[in-house]
N, CA, C and O atoms as CSV, one atom per row, in Angstrom:
chain,resi,resn,atom,element,x,y,z
A,1,MET,N,N,28.634,-14.554,-12.513
A,1,MET,CA,C,29.256,-14.221,-11.669
A,1,MET,C,C,28.837,-12.364,-11.825
A,1,MET,O,O,28.720,-11.674,-10.813
A,2,THR,N,N,28.700,-11.927,-12.900
A,2,THR,CA,C,28.316,-10.437,-12.884
A,2,THR,C,C,27.299,-9.826,-12.313
A,2,THR,O,O,27.210,-8.716,-11.788
A,3,ILE,N,N,26.150,-11.117,-12.558
A,3,ILE,CA,C,24.818,-10.572,-11.523
A,3,ILE,C,C,25.115,-10.621,-10.101
A,3,ILE,O,O,24.671,-9.943,-9.175
A,4,VAL,N,N,26.177,-11.811,-10.131
A,4,VAL,CA,C,26.524,-11.977,-8.401
A,4,VAL,C,C,27.349,-10.460,-7.822
A,4,VAL,O,O,26.890,-10.010,-6.772
A,5,LEU,N,N,28.261,-9.860,-8.322
A,5,LEU,CA,C,28.966,-8.889,-7.880
A,5,LEU,C,C,27.979,-7.405,-8.121
A,5,LEU,O,O,28.108,-6.483,-7.315
A,6,TRP,N,N,27.277,-7.321,-8.965
A,6,TRP,CA,C,26.276,-6.366,-9.209
A,6,TRP,C,C,25.584,-6.424,-7.945
A,6,TRP,O,O,25.696,-5.511,-7.127
A,7,SER,N,N,24.880,-7.438,-7.739
A,7,SER,CA,C,23.905,-7.733,-6.204
A,7,SER,C,C,24.385,-6.985,-5.073
A,7,SER,O,O,23.878,-6.101,-4.382
A,8,PHE,N,N,25.792,-7.729,-5.065
A,8,PHE,CA,C,26.663,-7.038,-3.634
A,8,PHE,C,C,27.022,-5.590,-4.115
A,8,PHE,O,O,26.866,-4.786,-3.196
A,9,GLN,N,N,27.366,-5.139,-5.038
A,9,GLN,CA,C,27.800,-3.727,-4.728
A,9,GLN,C,C,26.394,-3.108,-4.448
A,9,GLN,O,O,26.268,-2.669,-3.305
A,10,ILE,N,N,25.077,-2.962,-5.454
A,10,ILE,CA,C,24.215,-2.669,-5.104
A,10,ILE,C,C,23.551,-2.927,-3.313
A,10,ILE,O,O,22.914,-2.055,-2.721
A,11,LEU,N,N,23.765,-3.787,-2.939
A,11,LEU,CA,C,23.216,-4.471,-1.607
A,11,LEU,C,C,24.343,-3.365,-0.282
A,11,LEU,O,O,23.801,-2.766,0.646
A,12,LEU,N,N,25.536,-3.340,-0.467
A,12,LEU,CA,C,26.574,-2.872,0.318
A,12,LEU,C,C,26.247,-1.551,0.095
A,12,LEU,O,O,26.241,-0.847,1.105
A,13,ALA,N,N,25.907,-0.892,-1.216
A,13,ALA,CA,C,26.100,0.417,-1.278
A,13,ALA,C,C,24.741,1.023,-0.646
A,13,ALA,O,O,24.830,2.087,-0.034
A,14,CYS,N,N,23.435,0.356,-0.777
A,14,CYS,CA,C,22.400,0.764,-0.155
A,14,CYS,C,C,22.780,0.571,1.241
A,14,CYS,O,O,22.401,1.552,1.881
A,15,LEU,N,N,23.402,-0.332,2.020
A,15,LEU,CA,C,23.608,-0.712,3.135
A,15,LEU,C,C,24.659,0.386,4.102
A,15,LEU,O,O,24.520,0.849,5.234
A,16,PHE,N,N,25.645,0.521,3.156
A,16,PHE,CA,C,26.539,1.532,4.052
A,16,PHE,C,C,26.000,3.212,3.781
A,16,PHE,O,O,26.526,4.133,4.405
A,17,LEU,N,N,25.148,3.390,3.006
A,17,LEU,CA,C,24.740,4.781,2.346
A,17,LEU,C,C,23.903,4.924,3.722
A,17,LEU,O,O,24.291,5.770,4.528
A,18,VAL,N,N,22.667,4.060,4.054
A,18,VAL,CA,C,21.945,4.254,4.977
A,18,VAL,C,C,22.671,4.574,6.718
A,18,VAL,O,O,22.543,5.532,7.481
A,19,SER,N,N,23.273,3.552,6.806
A,19,SER,CA,C,24.143,3.505,7.771
A,19,SER,C,C,25.147,4.727,7.670
A,19,SER,O,O,25.015,5.362,8.717
A,20,GLY,N,N,25.940,5.231,6.989
A,20,GLY,CA,C,26.457,6.311,7.257
A,20,GLY,C,C,26.005,7.665,7.336
A,20,GLY,O,O,26.585,8.619,7.856
A,21,VAL,N,N,24.512,7.620,6.554
A,21,VAL,CA,C,23.734,8.810,6.927
A,21,VAL,C,C,23.065,8.783,8.031
A,21,VAL,O,O,22.727,9.874,8.489
A,22,ALA,N,N,22.715,7.638,8.710
A,22,ALA,CA,C,21.973,7.724,9.789
A,22,ALA,C,C,23.622,7.876,11.230
A,22,ALA,O,O,23.391,8.501,12.265
A,23,LYS,N,N,24.561,7.459,11.087
A,23,LYS,CA,C,25.673,7.563,11.806
A,23,LYS,C,C,25.923,9.575,11.855
A,23,LYS,O,O,26.115,10.211,12.891
A,24,SER,N,N,25.861,10.021,10.797
A,24,SER,CA,C,26.493,11.596,10.741
A,24,SER,C,C,25.234,12.322,11.426
A,24,SER,O,O,25.463,13.428,11.918
A,25,VAL,N,N,23.879,11.794,11.512
A,25,VAL,CA,C,22.795,12.838,11.940
A,25,VAL,C,C,22.572,12.275,13.193
A,25,VAL,O,O,21.969,13.118,13.857
A,26,MET,N,N,22.811,10.999,14.014
A,26,MET,CA,C,22.043,10.447,15.192
A,26,MET,C,C,22.841,11.139,16.211
A,26,MET,O,O,23.926,11.698,16.053
A,27,SER,N,N,22.014,10.994,17.479
A,27,SER,CA,C,23.064,11.485,18.542
A,27,SER,C,C,23.892,10.093,19.151
A,27,SER,O,O,23.782,8.981,18.634
A,28,ARG,N,N,24.599,10.345,20.157
A,28,ARG,CA,C,24.880,8.626,20.651
A,28,ARG,C,C,23.854,8.249,21.284
A,28,ARG,O,O,24.036,7.042,21.439
A,29,GLU,N,N,22.745,8.564,21.817
A,29,GLU,CA,C,22.037,7.872,22.609
A,29,GLU,C,C,20.714,7.330,21.944
A,29,GLU,O,O,19.951,6.478,22.400
A,30,ARG,N,N,20.606,8.161,20.528
A,30,ARG,CA,C,19.673,7.444,19.599
A,30,ARG,C,C,20.631,6.256,18.902
A,30,ARG,O,O,20.094,5.177,18.653
A,31,MET,N,N,22.151,6.466,18.565
A,31,MET,CA,C,22.507,5.118,18.030
A,31,MET,C,C,22.314,3.809,19.501
A,31,MET,O,O,22.141,2.595,19.398
A,32,ARG,N,N,22.370,4.215,20.104
A,32,ARG,CA,C,22.535,3.551,21.530
A,32,ARG,C,C,20.880,2.503,21.383
A,32,ARG,O,O,20.736,1.281,21.362
A,33,ALA,N,N,19.937,3.535,21.313
A,33,ALA,CA,C,18.510,2.792,21.142
A,33,ALA,C,C,18.076,2.242,20.010
A,33,ALA,O,O,17.104,1.491,19.919
A,34,THR,N,N,19.037,2.731,18.811
A,34,THR,CA,C,18.619,1.809,17.540
A,34,THR,C,C,19.722,0.521,17.399
A,34,THR,O,O,19.861,-0.076,16.332
A,35,GLY,N,N,20.403,0.217,18.492
A,35,GLY,CA,C,20.874,-0.956,18.350
A,35,GLY,C,C,22.515,-0.758,17.571
A,35,GLY,O,O,23.096,-1.763,17.162
A,36,GLN,N,N,23.126,0.587,17.438
A,36,GLN,CA,C,24.255,0.461,16.913
A,36,GLN,C,C,24.836,0.798,18.307
A,36,GLN,O,O,24.793,1.961,18.709
A,37,THR,N,N,25.487,-0.386,19.199
A,37,THR,CA,C,26.175,-0.310,20.288
A,37,THR,C,C,27.741,0.014,19.862
A,37,THR,O,O,28.374,0.868,20.482
A,38,GLY,N,N,28.162,-0.518,19.071
A,38,GLY,CA,C,29.514,-0.390,18.541
A,38,GLY,C,C,29.688,1.299,17.982
A,38,GLY,O,O,30.681,2.025,17.960
A,39,ALA,N,N,29.018,1.413,17.783
A,39,ALA,CA,C,29.177,3.325,17.309
A,39,ALA,C,C,28.891,3.963,18.726
A,39,ALA,O,O,29.838,4.457,19.338
A,40,ALA,N,N,27.726,3.971,19.227
A,40,ALA,CA,C,27.394,4.287,20.603
A,40,ALA,C,C,28.771,4.184,21.566
A,40,ALA,O,O,28.860,5.146,22.328
A,41,ALA,N,N,29.803,3.255,21.671
A,41,ALA,CA,C,30.672,2.948,22.557
A,41,ALA,C,C,32.265,4.098,21.960
A,41,ALA,O,O,33.250,4.169,22.695
A,42,MET,N,N,32.211,4.905,20.522
A,42,MET,CA,C,32.928,5.219,20.219
A,42,MET,C,C,33.214,6.721,20.526
A,42,MET,O,O,32.575,7.008,21.538
A,43,PRO,N,N,33.964,7.875,20.030
A,43,PRO,CA,C,33.983,8.918,20.353
A,43,PRO,C,C,33.081,9.723,19.112
A,43,PRO,O,O,33.383,9.417,17.958
A,44,LEU,N,N,32.370,10.385,19.245
A,44,LEU,CA,C,31.566,11.102,18.685
A,44,LEU,C,C,32.130,11.522,17.184
A,44,LEU,O,O,31.668,11.187,16.094
A,45,LYS,N,N,32.938,12.113,17.387
A,45,LYS,CA,C,33.888,12.613,15.801
A,45,LYS,C,C,34.576,11.568,15.113
A,45,LYS,O,O,35.004,11.664,13.963
A,46,PHE,N,N,34.684,10.403,15.974
A,46,PHE,CA,C,35.368,8.999,15.088
A,46,PHE,C,C,34.367,8.803,14.331
A,46,PHE,O,O,34.427,8.944,13.109
A,47,ILE,N,N,33.218,8.418,15.030
A,47,ILE,CA,C,31.853,7.730,14.325
A,47,ILE,C,C,31.265,8.707,13.010
A,47,ILE,O,O,30.770,8.228,11.990
A,48,ARG,N,N,31.437,10.183,13.280
A,48,ARG,CA,C,31.375,11.072,12.194
A,48,ARG,C,C,31.766,10.744,11.002
A,48,ARG,O,O,31.132,10.804,9.949
A,49,PHE,N,N,33.471,10.186,11.312
A,49,PHE,CA,C,34.454,10.076,10.547
A,49,PHE,C,C,34.118,8.937,9.457
A,49,PHE,O,O,34.221,9.017,8.233
A,50,ILE,N,N,33.648,7.758,10.319
A,50,ILE,CA,C,33.446,6.517,9.807
A,50,ILE,C,C,32.186,6.666,8.981
A,50,ILE,O,O,32.073,5.921,8.007
A,51,ALA,N,N,31.377,7.398,9.204
A,51,ALA,CA,C,30.406,7.838,8.563
A,51,ALA,C,C,30.364,8.169,7.383
A,51,ALA,O,O,29.637,7.604,6.565
A,52,LEU,N,N,31.464,9.541,6.996
A,52,LEU,CA,C,31.655,9.872,6.002
A,52,LEU,C,C,32.508,8.674,5.050
A,52,LEU,O,O,32.376,8.567,3.830
A,53,CYS,N,N,33.376,7.840,5.881
A,53,CYS,CA,C,33.804,6.880,4.951
A,53,CYS,C,C,32.841,5.880,4.307
A,53,CYS,O,O,33.179,5.320,3.264
A,54,GLU,N,N,31.765,5.652,4.825
A,54,GLU,CA,C,30.776,4.654,4.499
A,54,GLU,C,C,29.872,5.279,3.176
A,54,GLU,O,O,29.423,4.646,2.221
A,55,VAL,N,N,29.782,6.557,3.428
A,55,VAL,CA,C,29.168,7.152,2.120
A,55,VAL,C,C,30.020,7.099,1.302
A,55,VAL,O,O,29.671,6.703,0.190
A,56,LEU,N,N,31.226,7.408,1.479
A,56,LEU,CA,C,32.127,7.793,0.119
A,56,LEU,C,C,32.328,6.217,-0.191
A,56,LEU,O,O,32.152,6.022,-1.394
A,57,GLY,N,N,32.584,5.248,0.386
A,57,GLY,CA,C,32.656,4.005,0.048
A,57,GLY,C,C,31.320,3.346,-0.700
A,57,GLY,O,O,31.393,2.631,-1.699
A,58,ALA,N,N,30.216,3.684,-0.096
A,58,ALA,CA,C,28.924,3.585,-0.678
A,58,ALA,C,C,29.181,4.190,-2.318
A,58,ALA,O,O,29.486,3.399,-3.209
A,59,ILE,N,N,29.069,5.221,-2.507
A,59,ILE,CA,C,29.113,5.969,-3.782
A,59,ILE,C,C,30.231,5.314,-4.706
A,59,ILE,O,O,29.914,4.879,-5.813
A,60,GLY,N,N,31.778,5.235,-4.160
A,60,GLY,CA,C,33.010,4.339,-4.859
A,60,GLY,C,C,32.432,3.058,-5.300
A,60,GLY,O,O,32.663,2.856,-6.492
A,61,ILE,N,N,31.776,2.158,-4.741
A,61,ILE,CA,C,31.307,1.209,-4.937
A,61,ILE,C,C,30.604,0.848,-6.195
A,61,ILE,O,O,31.091,0.000,-6.943
A,62,ILE,N,N,29.444,1.469,-6.478
A,62,ILE,CA,C,28.881,1.965,-7.611
A,62,ILE,C,C,29.320,2.662,-8.590
A,62,ILE,O,O,29.559,2.123,-9.670
A,63,LEU,N,N,29.533,4.208,-8.348
A,63,LEU,CA,C,29.290,4.891,-9.324
A,63,LEU,C,C,30.576,5.039,-10.187
A,63,LEU,O,O,30.370,5.614,-11.255
A,64,PRO,N,N,31.634,4.716,-9.999
A,64,PRO,CA,C,32.702,4.260,-10.916
A,64,PRO,C,C,32.579,3.120,-12.224
A,64,PRO,O,O,33.284,3.056,-13.232
A,65,SER,N,N,31.654,2.430,-11.899
A,65,SER,CA,C,31.517,1.239,-12.601
A,65,SER,C,C,30.381,1.353,-13.468
A,65,SER,O,O,30.166,0.675,-14.473
A,66,ILE,N,N,29.407,2.613,-12.816
A,66,ILE,CA,C,27.749,3.114,-14.222
A,66,ILE,C,C,28.468,4.235,-14.983
A,66,ILE,O,O,28.182,4.437,-16.163
A,67,LEU,N,N,29.300,4.894,-14.413
A,67,LEU,CA,C,29.908,6.078,-15.506
A,67,LEU,C,C,30.934,5.303,-16.167
A,67,LEU,O,O,30.868,5.590,-17.362
A,68,SER,N,N,31.671,4.623,-16.002
A,68,SER,CA,C,33.017,3.861,-16.919
A,68,SER,C,C,33.988,4.694,-16.374
A,68,SER,O,O,34.822,4.939,-17.246
A,69,ILE,N,N,34.302,5.344,-15.116
A,69,ILE,CA,C,34.968,6.280,-15.213
A,69,ILE,C,C,36.127,5.694,-13.895
A,69,ILE,O,O,35.759,5.628,-12.723
A,70,GLN,N,N,37.389,5.346,-14.298
A,70,GLN,CA,C,38.085,4.777,-13.191
A,70,GLN,C,C,37.693,3.735,-12.472
A,70,GLN,O,O,37.561,3.862,-11.255
A,71,PRO,N,N,37.493,2.777,-12.978
A,71,PRO,CA,C,36.661,1.146,-12.468
A,71,PRO,C,C,37.647,0.772,-11.414
A,71,PRO,O,O,37.290,0.178,-10.396
A,72,VAL,N,N,38.806,1.091,-11.631
A,72,VAL,CA,C,39.780,0.315,-10.326
A,72,VAL,C,C,39.344,1.042,-9.203
A,72,VAL,O,O,39.768,0.580,-8.143
A,73,LEU,N,N,38.489,2.229,-9.088
A,73,LEU,CA,C,38.241,2.626,-7.845
A,73,LEU,C,C,36.984,1.506,-6.777
A,73,LEU,O,O,36.811,1.352,-5.568
A,74,VAL,N,N,36.379,0.965,-7.963
A,74,VAL,CA,C,35.331,-0.053,-7.245
A,74,VAL,C,C,36.069,-1.204,-6.260
A,74,VAL,O,O,35.349,-1.516,-5.312
A,75,PRO,N,N,37.010,-1.703,-6.291
A,75,PRO,CA,C,37.908,-2.574,-5.624
A,75,PRO,C,C,38.493,-1.633,-4.571
A,75,PRO,O,O,38.533,-1.920,-3.375
A,76,LEU,N,N,38.959,-0.451,-5.116
A,76,LEU,CA,C,39.475,0.788,-3.850
A,76,LEU,C,C,38.728,0.506,-2.619
A,76,LEU,O,O,39.010,-0.035,-1.550
A,77,ALA,N,N,37.305,1.249,-3.306
A,77,ALA,CA,C,36.100,1.341,-2.245
A,77,ALA,C,C,35.831,0.099,-1.570
A,77,ALA,O,O,35.822,0.248,-0.348
A,78,ALA,N,N,35.592,-1.161,-1.986
A,78,ALA,CA,C,35.501,-2.238,-1.299
A,78,ALA,C,C,36.466,-2.959,-0.131
A,78,ALA,O,O,36.278,-3.754,0.790
A,79,ALA,N,N,37.530,-2.279,-0.655
A,79,ALA,CA,C,38.572,-2.942,0.390
A,79,ALA,C,C,38.424,-1.511,1.527
A,79,ALA,O,O,38.851,-1.731,2.661
A,80,GLY,N,N,37.978,-0.414,1.317
A,80,GLY,CA,C,38.030,0.555,2.437
A,80,GLY,C,C,37.074,-0.107,3.226
A,80,GLY,O,O,37.295,-0.301,4.422
A,81,LEU,N,N,35.711,-0.590,2.514
A,81,LEU,CA,C,34.864,-0.893,3.192
A,81,LEU,C,C,35.002,-2.041,4.307
A,81,LEU,O,O,34.344,-2.108,5.345
A,82,ALA,N,N,35.996,-2.930,3.875
A,82,ALA,CA,C,36.229,-4.244,3.980
A,82,ALA,C,C,36.866,-3.725,5.611
A,82,ALA,O,O,36.556,-4.196,6.705
A,83,ILE,N,N,37.755,-2.705,5.332
A,83,ILE,CA,C,38.542,-2.464,6.711
A,83,ILE,C,C,37.542,-2.120,7.607
A,83,ILE,O,O,37.325,-2.830,8.589
A,84,ILE,N,N,36.839,-1.001,7.357
A,84,ILE,CA,C,35.258,-0.740,8.243
A,84,ILE,C,C,34.847,-1.895,9.009
A,84,ILE,O,O,34.732,-1.900,10.235
A,85,MET,N,N,34.648,-2.796,8.301
A,85,MET,CA,C,34.016,-4.051,8.765
A,85,MET,C,C,34.933,-4.976,9.816
A,85,MET,O,O,34.547,-5.574,10.820
A,86,VAL,N,N,36.002,-4.907,9.364
A,86,VAL,CA,C,36.983,-5.188,10.690
A,86,VAL,C,C,36.802,-4.960,11.708
A,86,VAL,O,O,36.327,-5.633,12.623
A,87,GLY,N,N,37.423,-3.278,11.614
A,87,GLY,CA,C,37.190,-2.650,12.616
A,87,GLY,C,C,36.041,-2.670,13.469
A,87,GLY,O,O,36.233,-2.562,14.680
A,88,ALA,N,N,34.697,-2.808,12.961
A,88,ALA,CA,C,33.587,-2.954,13.556
A,88,ALA,C,C,33.419,-4.239,14.135
A,88,ALA,O,O,32.734,-4.377,15.149
A,89,ALA,N,N,34.060,-5.313,13.503
A,89,ALA,CA,C,34.118,-6.838,14.150
A,89,ALA,C,C,34.923,-6.623,15.278
A,89,ALA,O,O,34.404,-7.014,16.324
A,90,VAL,N,N,36.272,-6.012,15.403
A,90,VAL,CA,C,36.762,-5.901,16.886
A,90,VAL,C,C,36.137,-5.348,18.019
A,90,VAL,O,O,36.074,-5.894,19.121
A,91,VAL,N,N,35.520,-3.871,17.610
A,91,VAL,CA,C,34.535,-3.309,18.811
A,91,VAL,C,C,33.622,-4.395,19.166
A,91,VAL,O,O,33.541,-4.851,20.307
A,92,HIS,N,N,32.884,-4.830,18.090
A,92,HIS,CA,C,31.673,-5.829,18.971
A,92,HIS,C,C,32.162,-7.019,19.371
A,92,HIS,O,O,31.376,-7.779,19.935
A,93,TYR,N,N,33.124,-7.309,19.232
A,93,TYR,CA,C,34.220,-8.316,19.901
A,93,TYR,C,C,34.573,-7.823,21.586
A,93,TYR,O,O,34.261,-8.453,22.596
A,94,ARG,N,N,35.211,-6.690,21.527
A,94,ARG,CA,C,35.309,-6.327,22.543
A,94,ARG,C,C,34.182,-6.025,23.981
A,94,ARG,O,O,34.261,-6.059,25.209
A,95,LEU,N,N,33.279,-5.763,23.061
A,95,LEU,CA,C,31.806,-5.270,23.745
A,95,LEU,C,C,30.777,-6.788,24.250
A,95,LEU,O,O,29.753,-6.734,24.931
A,96,HIS,N,N,31.248,-7.714,23.835
A,96,HIS,CA,C,30.860,-8.723,23.530
A,96,HIS,C,C,29.532,-8.925,23.058
A,96,HIS,O,O,28.601,-9.594,23.507
A,97,ASP,N,N,29.646,-8.214,22.071
A,97,ASP,CA,C,28.295,-8.527,21.248
A,97,ASP,C,C,28.385,-9.242,20.069
A,97,ASP,O,O,29.029,-8.987,19.052
A,98,TRP,N,N,27.657,-10.171,20.335
A,98,TRP,CA,C,27.963,-11.533,19.256
A,98,TRP,C,C,27.173,-11.295,17.854
A,98,TRP,O,O,27.742,-11.661,16.825
A,99,ARG,N,N,25.756,-10.635,17.762
A,99,ARG,CA,C,25.232,-11.181,16.734
A,99,ARG,C,C,25.631,-9.937,15.753
A,99,ARG,O,O,25.137,-10.234,14.665
A,100,PRO,N,N,26.164,-8.933,15.660
A,100,PRO,CA,C,26.579,-7.857,14.932
A,100,PRO,C,C,27.938,-8.600,14.341
A,100,PRO,O,O,28.243,-8.288,13.191
A,101,ILE,N,N,28.616,-9.372,14.897
A,101,ILE,CA,C,30.040,-9.637,14.448
A,101,ILE,C,C,29.801,-10.870,13.536
A,101,ILE,O,O,30.880,-11.419,13.312
A,102,MET,N,N,28.898,-11.410,13.014
A,102,MET,CA,C,28.073,-12.192,11.988
A,102,MET,C,C,27.997,-11.370,10.827
A,102,MET,O,O,28.585,-11.453,9.749
A,103,ILE,N,N,26.923,-10.332,11.379
A,103,ILE,CA,C,26.834,-9.459,10.292
A,103,ILE,C,C,28.281,-8.758,9.543
A,103,ILE,O,O,28.545,-8.678,8.344
A,104,ASN,N,N,29.020,-8.335,10.642
A,104,ASN,CA,C,30.086,-8.105,10.040
A,104,ASN,C,C,31.122,-8.667,9.184
A,104,ASN,O,O,31.863,-8.086,8.391
A,105,ILE,N,N,31.028,-10.089,9.529
A,105,ILE,CA,C,31.762,-11.137,9.021
A,105,ILE,C,C,31.246,-11.283,7.435
A,105,ILE,O,O,32.045,-11.353,6.500
A,106,VAL,N,N,29.871,-11.316,7.279
A,106,VAL,CA,C,28.847,-11.456,6.023
A,106,VAL,C,C,29.157,-10.354,5.312
A,106,VAL,O,O,29.543,-10.519,4.155
A,107,LEU,N,N,29.068,-9.209,5.779
A,107,LEU,CA,C,29.742,-7.789,4.927
A,107,LEU,C,C,30.916,-7.802,4.814
A,107,LEU,O,O,31.386,-7.356,3.768
A,108,LEU,N,N,31.586,-8.189,5.593
A,108,LEU,CA,C,33.361,-8.263,5.034
A,108,LEU,C,C,33.447,-9.121,3.802
A,108,LEU,O,O,33.899,-8.624,2.771
A,109,GLY,N,N,33.091,-10.240,3.827
A,109,GLY,CA,C,33.139,-11.498,2.560
A,109,GLY,C,C,32.495,-10.997,1.588
A,109,GLY,O,O,32.727,-11.502,0.490
A,110,MET,N,N,31.493,-9.865,1.657
A,110,MET,CA,C,30.794,-9.832,0.217
A,110,MET,C,C,31.775,-8.416,-0.488
A,110,MET,O,O,31.890,-8.197,-1.694
A,111,CYS,N,N,32.429,-7.547,0.691
A,111,CYS,CA,C,33.321,-6.584,0.214
A,111,CYS,C,C,34.427,-7.163,-0.589
A,111,CYS,O,O,34.639,-6.933,-1.780
A,112,LEU,N,N,35.276,-8.129,0.387
A,112,LEU,CA,C,36.199,-8.880,-0.119
A,112,LEU,C,C,36.016,-10.089,-1.541
A,112,LEU,O,O,36.910,-10.692,-2.134
A,113,THR,N,N,34.674,-10.124,-1.740
A,113,THR,CA,C,34.801,-10.499,-2.836
A,113,THR,C,C,34.707,-9.769,-4.168
A,113,THR,O,O,35.118,-10.263,-5.218
A,114,ILE,N,N,34.097,-8.464,-4.063
A,114,ILE,CA,C,34.250,-7.759,-4.842
A,114,ILE,C,C,35.694,-6.980,-5.051
A,114,ILE,O,O,35.940,-6.458,-6.139
A,115,VAL,N,N,36.472,-6.935,-4.147
A,115,VAL,CA,C,37.743,-6.448,-4.033
A,115,VAL,C,C,38.384,-7.637,-5.119
A,115,VAL,O,O,38.694,-7.264,-6.250
A,116,PHE,N,N,38.528,-8.780,-4.805
A,116,PHE,CA,C,39.324,-9.768,-5.751
A,116,PHE,C,C,38.763,-10.113,-7.130
A,116,PHE,O,O,39.455,-10.435,-8.096
A,117,GLU,N,N,37.423,-10.009,-7.114
A,117,GLU,CA,C,36.537,-10.167,-8.440
A,117,GLU,C,C,36.881,-8.989,-9.739
A,117,GLU,O,O,37.213,-9.234,-10.899
A,118,ARG,N,N,36.650,-7.546,-9.019
A,118,ARG,CA,C,36.532,-6.729,-9.676
A,118,ARG,C,C,38.249,-5.995,-9.969
A,118,ARG,O,O,38.378,-4.967,-10.632
A,119,LEU,N,N,39.205,-6.589,-9.472
A,119,LEU,CA,C,40.701,-6.516,-9.827
A,119,LEU,C,C,41.225,-6.677,-11.023
A,119,LEU,O,O,42.444,-6.595,-11.179
């Protein structure tokens, strides 16, 4: 199970780091053009806040385990990322954008697995 958890943590950290950095530098039009329809539908300041949360979550899901400092931060970071995925799924549902909802659900499941197994 440890290998699965580390795989999830590394994958989620990479995905959320890339997503967060992209959302922090892209314009609304660029987000829409790259398929981030949910992000393009929200206020830009809110998207920048979510981007910061994604970057911090990506760091928090890996760094405490690697450094063996405050490992309780790992499930907390995963819980925060899970909340972001629930919000993203709701936004995509309201936009009738079905494909991203499935991705949000898979990522939510990975986040929740980390939350419950790392507590």
